[in-house]
C-alpha positions in Angstrom: 0.0 0.0 0.0 1.4 3.4 -1.0 1.9 5.9 1.8 1.4 9.7 1.2 2.7 12.5 3.4 1.3 16.1 3.8 4.0 17.2 1.3 2.4 15.0 -1.4 -1.0 16.6 -0.8 0.4 20.1 -1.0 2.2 19.4 -4.3 -0.8 17.6 -5.7 0.8 14.1 -5.9 -1.6 11.4 -4.9 -4.4 13.8 -4.1 -7.0 11.7 -5.8 -5.9 8.6 -3.8 -6.5 10.3 -0.5 -9.4 8.0 0.5 -8.1 4.8 -1.1 -4.4 4.7 -0.6 -3.7 6.1 2.9 -3.3 3.8 5.9 -6.2 4.5 8.3 -5.6 5.6 11.9 -8.6 4.6 14.0 -11.9 5.0 12.1 -11.9 4.7 8.4 -11.9 8.2 6.7 -15.0 9.3 5.0 -14.9 8.7 1.3 -17.0 7.2 -1.5 -17.1 4.0 0.4 -18.1 5.3 3.8 -20.3 8.4 3.9 -21.1 7.9 0.2 -21.2 4.3 1.2 -22.5 2.5 -1.9 -20.3 3.9 -4.6 -21.5 3.8 -8.2 -19.5 2.1 -10.9 -16.9 4.4 -12.4 -18.5 7.3 -14.2 -18.3 7.6 -18.0 -16.1 10.3 -19.4 -17.3 13.6 -18.0 -19.4 15.6 -20.4 -21.3 18.9 -20.3 -24.8 19.1 -18.6 -26.4 15.9 -19.7 -30.2 15.5 -19.0 -30.7 14.1 -15.5 -33.7 11.9 -14.9 -35.1 11.9 -11.4 -35.3 8.4 -9.8 -38.4 9.3 -7.9 -42.0 10.3 -8.7 -42.3 13.9 -9.8 -44.6 14.8 -6.9 -42.3 13.5 -4.2 -41.6 16.3 -1.8 -37.9 15.5 -1.0 -35.5 18.4 -0.5 -31.8 18.8 -1.3 -30.4 21.3 1.2 -27.9 22.1 3.9 -25.3 22.9 1.3 -22.0 24.0 2.8 -18.4 24.6 1.7 -16.6 24.0 4.9 -13.1 24.0 3.4 -11.2 25.6 0.5 -7.5 25.2 0.0 -5.2 26.2 -2.9 -6.0 22.9 -4.7 -9.3 21.6 -3.3 -12.9 22.4 -2.4 -15.0 20.4 0.1 -18.8 20.3 -0.3 -21.4 19.0 2.1 -25.2 18.6 1.7 -28.1 16.4 2.6 -31.3 15.0 1.1 -34.4 14.9 3.3 -37.7 13.1 2.6 -39.8 16.2 3.0 -39.1 20.0 3.2 -38.4 21.6 6.6 -37.5 24.9 8.1 -33.8 25.9 8.2 -33.6 25.4 12.0 -36.2 22.9 13.3 -34.8 19.4 13.5 -35.6 17.8 10.1 -37.2 14.7 9.0 -35.3 11.6 7.9 -32.7 11.8 5.2 -33.1 9.6 2.2 -30.7 7.5 0.2 -29.6 9.4 -2.8 -26.9 10.0 -5.4 -24.3 12.8 -5.3 -22.9 14.7 -8.2 -20.5 17.7 -8.2 -20.3 19.8 -11.3 -17.5 22.4 -11.9 -16.2 24.9 -14.4 -13.3 27.4 -14.2 -14.9 29.4 -17.1 -17.1 32.4 -16.3 -19.8 31.2 -18.7 -20.8 28.0 -20.4 -21.7 24.5 -19.3 -20.4 22.8 -16.1 -18.6 19.5 -16.2 -19.4 16.6 -13.8 -16.3 15.8 -11.8 -17.8 13.5 -9.1 -20.5 10.9 -8.9 -21.4 8.6 -5.9 -24.2 7.3 -3.8 -25.1 7.4 -0.1 -27.6 5.2 1.7 -27.6 7.8 4.5 -28.5 10.8 2.3 -25.6 12.7 3.9 -23.0 13.8 1.2 -19.5 15.0 1.9 -17.2 15.3 -1.1 -13.7 16.8 -1.6 -12.6 17.7 -5.1 -8.8 17.8 -5.4 -6.3 18.7 -8.2 -7.7 22.2 -8.7 -5.7 25.3 -9.5 -4.7 27.9 -6.9 -6.2 31.4 -7.0 -9.0 30.3 -9.4 -12.7 30.9 -9.4 -14.9 27.8 -10.0 -18.6 27.8 -10.7 -20.3 24.8 -9.2 -23.4 22.8 -8.6 -24.0 19.9 -6.1 -26.9 17.7 -7.2 -28.9 14.8 -5.8 -31.8 13.1 -7.5 -31.7 15.6 -10.3 -32.0 18.6 -8.0 -29.4 21.3 -7.2 -28.5 21.5 -3.5 -29.3 24.8 -1.8 -27.9 26.3 1.5 -30.0 26.2 4.7 -28.1 28.4 7.1 -29.4 32.0 7.2 -25.8 33.2 7.9 -24.7 31.7 4.6 -27.6 33.2 2.6 -27.6 36.6 4.2 -23.9 37.2 3.6 -23.9 36.0 0.0 -21.5 33.3 0.6 -20.3 30.9 -2.2 -23.1 28.5 -1.4 -25.6 31.2 -2.5 -23.5 32.6 -5.4 -22.7 29.3 -7.0 -19.0 30.1 -7.3 -16.0 29.7 -5.1 -12.4 30.9 -5.3 -9.5 28.6 -4.3 -6.8 30.1 -2.1 -3.6 31.5 -3.4 -0.5 29.6 -2.6 2.2 31.5 -0.7 5.6 31.8 -2.5 8.7 30.0 -1.7 9.5 26.5 -0.5 6.9 24.5 1.6 8.2 24.2 5.2 5.8 22.2 7.3 2.2 22.0 8.6 0.6 22.0 12.0 -2.9 21.2 13.3 -4.8 23.3 15.8 -8.0 22.4 17.6 -10.0 24.0 20.4 -13.2 23.5 22.4 -13.2 19.7 22.5 -15.3 19.7 25.7 -14.8 16.1 26.8 -17.6 15.2 29.3 -20.2 17.5 27.6 -23.7 15.9 27.7 -26.0 15.5 24.8 -27.4 13.0 22.3 -24.8 10.8 20.5 -25.4 9.1 17.2 -23.4 6.1 18.5 -23.2 4.3 21.8 -20.1 6.2 22.9 -20.3 9.8 24.3 -20.3 12.2 21.3 -17.4 14.3 22.5 -15.2 11.2 22.6 -16.3 10.2 19.1 -15.4 13.7 17.8 -12.0 13.7 19.5 -11.1 10.2 18.2 -12.3 11.1 14.8 -10.2 14.3 14.8 -7.1 12.5 15.9 -7.6 9.9 13.2 -8.1 12.6 10.5 -5.0 14.6 11.5 -2.9 11.5 11.6 -4.2 10.4 8.2 -3.0 13.7 6.8 0.5 12.9 7.8 0.7 15.5 10.7 2.2 14.1 13.8 1.6 17.0 16.1 -1.7 18.6 17.3 -2.2 21.7 19.5 -5.5 21.8 21.4 -6.3 25.3 22.5 -8.5 25.2 25.6 -11.8 23.9 26.9 -10.3 20.4 27.0 -12.9 19.2 29.5 -16.4 20.4 30.0 -16.3 20.5 33.9 -12.6 20.5 34.6 -12.8 17.3 36.7 -10.1 14.9 37.5 -12.1 12.0 35.9 -12.5 14.0 32.7 -8.8 14.9 32.6 -7.8 11.3 33.1 -10.1 10.1 30.4 -8.9 12.8 28.0 -5.3 11.7 28.5 -6.3 8.1 27.6 -7.8 9.3 24.3 -5.0 11.7 23.4 -2.3 9.1 24.2 -3.6 7.0 21.3 -2.2 9.9 19.1 1.2 10.1 20.8 3.0 11.5 23.8 1.9 14.5 25.8 4.0 17.6 25.1 5.8 15.7 22.3 2.9 14.9 19.9 0.0 16.8 21.5 0.1 20.1 23.3 -2.6 21.7 25.4 -3.7 25.1 26.7 -6.3 25.8 29.4 -9.8 27.2 28.7 -12.4 28.6 31.1 -14.1 25.2 31.3 -10.9 23.6 32.5 -11.1 25.6 35.7 -14.8 24.9 36.5 -13.9 22.5 39.3 -13.5 25.8 41.3 -17.3 26.2 40.8 -18.5 22.6 41.1 -16.3 21.6 44.0 -15.2 24.9 45.7 -14.5 23.4 49.1 -11.9 21.0 47.7 -10.5 23.1 44.9 -7.2 24.9 45.1 -4.8 26.0 42.4 -2.0 23.8 43.8 -4.4 20.8 43.5 -5.9 21.7 40.2 -7.4 18.5 38.5 -6.2 19.4 35.0 -2.6 20.2 36.1 -2.6 16.9 38.1 -2.9 15.0 34.8 -1.1 17.4 32.5 1.9 18.9 34.3 2.5 21.9 31.9 -1.0 23.2 32.6 -0.8 24.8 36.0 -3.2 27.7 36.1 -1.8 30.9 34.7 1.4 29.3 33.4 2.9 29.6 29.9 5.0 27.2 27.9 7.0 27.3 24.7 8.2 24.6 22.3 10.1 24.4 19.0 8.3 23.0 16.0 10.3 22.6 12.7 12.3 25.7 13.4 9.3 27.8 14.6 8.3 28.5 18.2 4.8 27.8 19.6 3.9 29.7 22.7 1.0 28.5 24.8 -0.7 31.0 27.2 -3.3 30.5 29.9 -5.9 33.2 29.6 -8.4 31.4 31.9 -8.8 31.9 35.6 -10.4 29.2 37.7 -14.2 29.8 38.0 -14.4 32.7 35.6 -15.6 32.8 32.0 -13.7 35.8 30.6 -10.0 36.1 29.9 -7.3 37.2 32.3 -3.5 37.1 32.5 -1.7 37.6 35.8 1.4 39.8 36.2 3.4 36.7 37.0 2.5 35.1 33.7 3.2 38.3 31.8 6.7 38.2 33.3 7.1 34.6 32.1 5.7 35.4 28.6 8.1 38.4 28.2 11.1 36.3 29.1 10.1 33.5 26.8 9.6 35.8 23.8 12.8 37.8 24.6 14.9 34.7 24.4 14.6 34.6 20.6 12.4 37.6 19.5 12.9 37.2 15.7 12.2 33.5 15.4 8.8 32.8 13.7 6.4 32.3 16.5 2.8 31.1 16.7 0.9 32.0 19.9 -2.1 30.0 21.3 -4.5 31.2 24.0 -8.1 30.2 24.5 -9.6 33.7 24.7 -9.6 36.2 21.8 -7.7 39.5 22.6 -8.4 42.2 20.0 -10.9 45.0 19.8 -12.2 43.4 16.6 -13.1 40.4 18.6 -14.7 42.6 21.3 -16.9 44.3 18.8 -18.1 41.1 17.3 -18.5 39.0 20.5 -18.6 41.5 23.4 -15.8 42.1 25.8 -16.9 39.9 28.8 -16.3 36.8 26.7 -12.7 37.6 25.7 -9.5 38.9 27.4 -10.1 42.1 29.4 -8.9 45.3 27.6 -6.0 46.0 29.9 -4.4 42.6 29.6 -5.2 42.4 25.9 -3.3 45.6 25.2 -0.3 44.6 27.4 0.0 41.2 25.6 0.0 42.9 22.2 2.6 45.4 23.4 4.8 42.4 24.2 4.4 41.1 20.7 5.7 44.5 19.4 9.0 43.6 21.1 9.1 40.2 19.4 8.7 40.7 15.7 8.8 37.0 15.1 5.3 36.6 16.4 3.1 36.3 13.3 0.0 34.4 14.2 -2.2 34.0 17.3 -5.0 31.4 17.5 -7.9 31.6 19.9 -11.0 29.5 20.6 -13.7 30.0 23.2 -16.3 31.6 20.8 -16.7 28.3 18.9 -16.8 30.2 15.6 -14.4 31.2 12.8 -13.5 34.9 12.8 -10.4 36.7 11.5 -9.4 39.6 13.7 -7.1 42.6 12.9 -4.4 43.5 15.4 -4.9 46.6 17.6 -1.3 47.8 17.2 0.6 48.5 13.9 2.5 45.5 12.5 0.9 43.1 14.9 0.4 39.4 14.1 -2.7 37.9 12.4 -5.3 37.0 15.0 -7.9 34.3 14.3 -10.7 32.6 16.2 -10.9 29.0 15.1 -14.1 26.9 14.8 -14.8 24.4 17.5 -14.0 20.7 17.4 -17.5 20.1 18.7 -20.4 20.4 18.7 -20.3 22.5 15.5 -18.8 23.2 13.0 -16.9 20.1 14.1 -13.3 20.2 13.0 -9.9 21.6 13.3 -7.5 24.0 11.5 -4.4 23.2 9.5 -1.7 25.8 9.0 0.6 25.1 6.0 3.8 27.1 6.1 5.9 28.3 3.2 8.9 30.6 3.0 6.6 33.4 1.7 3.6 32.9 4.0 1.0 30.5 5.2 -2.5 29.2 4.7 -5.1 28.7 7.4 -7.8 26.2 6.5 -10.7 24.7 8.6 -11.3 21.0 8.1 -14.5 19.3 9.2 -13.6 15.9 10.9 -14.2 13.5 8.1 -15.0 10.2 9.7 -18.5 8.7 9.2 -19.4 9.0 12.9 -18.1 12.6 13.2 -19.9 13.8 10.1 -23.1 12.3 11.3 -22.7 13.8 14.7 -21.9 17.2 13.3 -24.9 17.1 11.1 -27.1 16.2 14.1 -25.5 19.0 16.2 -26.1 21.6 13.5 -29.9 21.4 14.3 -30.0 20.3 18.0 -27.4 22.6 19.7 -28.2 26.1 20.9 -31.9 25.9 20.3 -31.3 25.2 16.6 -29.4 28.5 16.2 -25.9 27.2 17.1 -24.9 26.6 13.5 -25.6 30.2 12.6 -23.3 31.5 15.3 -20.4 29.1 14.7 -20.1 28.5 11.0 -18.5 31.9 10.2 -17.7 33.2 6.8 -15.6 31.2 4.4 -13.0 34.0 4.3 -12.7 33.6 8.1 -12.4 29.8 7.9 -9.9 29.6 5.1 -7.4 32.3 4.1 -3.8 33.0 2.9 -1.4 35.3 4.6 1.7 36.4 2.6 4.6 37.1 5.0 8.3 36.2 5.1 8.7 33.2 7.5 12.5 33.2 7.9 14.5 34.1 10.9 
């Protein structure tokens, strides 16, 4: 069996063999034989807009909806949609899905017919298709079809903001210049221990975590950074169970790295008589996670700085003077080395305007942190979670790093980010966890979390989920 690395995918080699040729880690990755789990025979040579005959009676009221483009990279586009037996509102939990075919049609021309580039079948009615081998920085017109009908978006956020799902065209990312350097995966808000309906017999956060680890490993990435809200209640039992799951991926602080979020200090609320910071349950299992403690590691010539913006028992973000002193020393040790910063809470005024200040780092600490970045020009990117949504934030000070809130691992949009680094910049792309169980759970959560409105809050704009930053990444 041929093995492919992340470098193969970035250069286009073996891209069409992603589902068939890669050794699986854990659950089988979604492909034409899992989510689209009854693959059709090989399609004939693609031709322009043939007549499509519906396989159902003309008066059947099925609907083809929930169209999303969760991911765009320089060379690929991912589409997701569902087929339901009857129409439903965009937010009330829908009726059953129905078995159906899936077709994706594309064209890089501004006018003229589309060409069919994918055909498959799903007994579940949930379709998840990635088209690879595309050109960077190119606009593609598209249609996703099932049972002869074109899929339409269901989220108001997508429709209101005239996203690609509504426009019927999507632009691949530009590729940064220079040599490819390496890639890293960042996740946040995994919330082990969170209650709620699971589509399998195991707790749904565990299914999402294991699916994510499988997906990351399948992509040839051997390190993952998880940026806070590791556990839903911050208990010792949750922390121990989380370590069992993460240890299937590799070693703590060698293959997986963690920061604290506000939920990781909730033992101070649920068990206040027995809680103290020197007996913190999370730190007892993960030694680098003492409250208000920063850490730094080297990753392929870059530095990754982890900051604790949480404070036991509080929801908003804070940084103590002691941790500021530690952060300043860590940055000053090599100020020009390319550095990625991770902290659970967003820190910028742009984030405050879009999500209200109480939910992010307080204004005084946020400004002080960005002032420290001014003394370390190598800091070029800061990742945050907490809000569960994708949102790209501008710095408050001139020349500051790119700030970004990344979508949650669960309950929705259900994935993680990949940063691909080149000498001339980097791409940030959100990837929905693509195992059969994770996709089914994410589809369920889209309707059932947050009084059916959670998907509207968390999905974000495509330009906030997937983007390119051109910047010299050399020392």
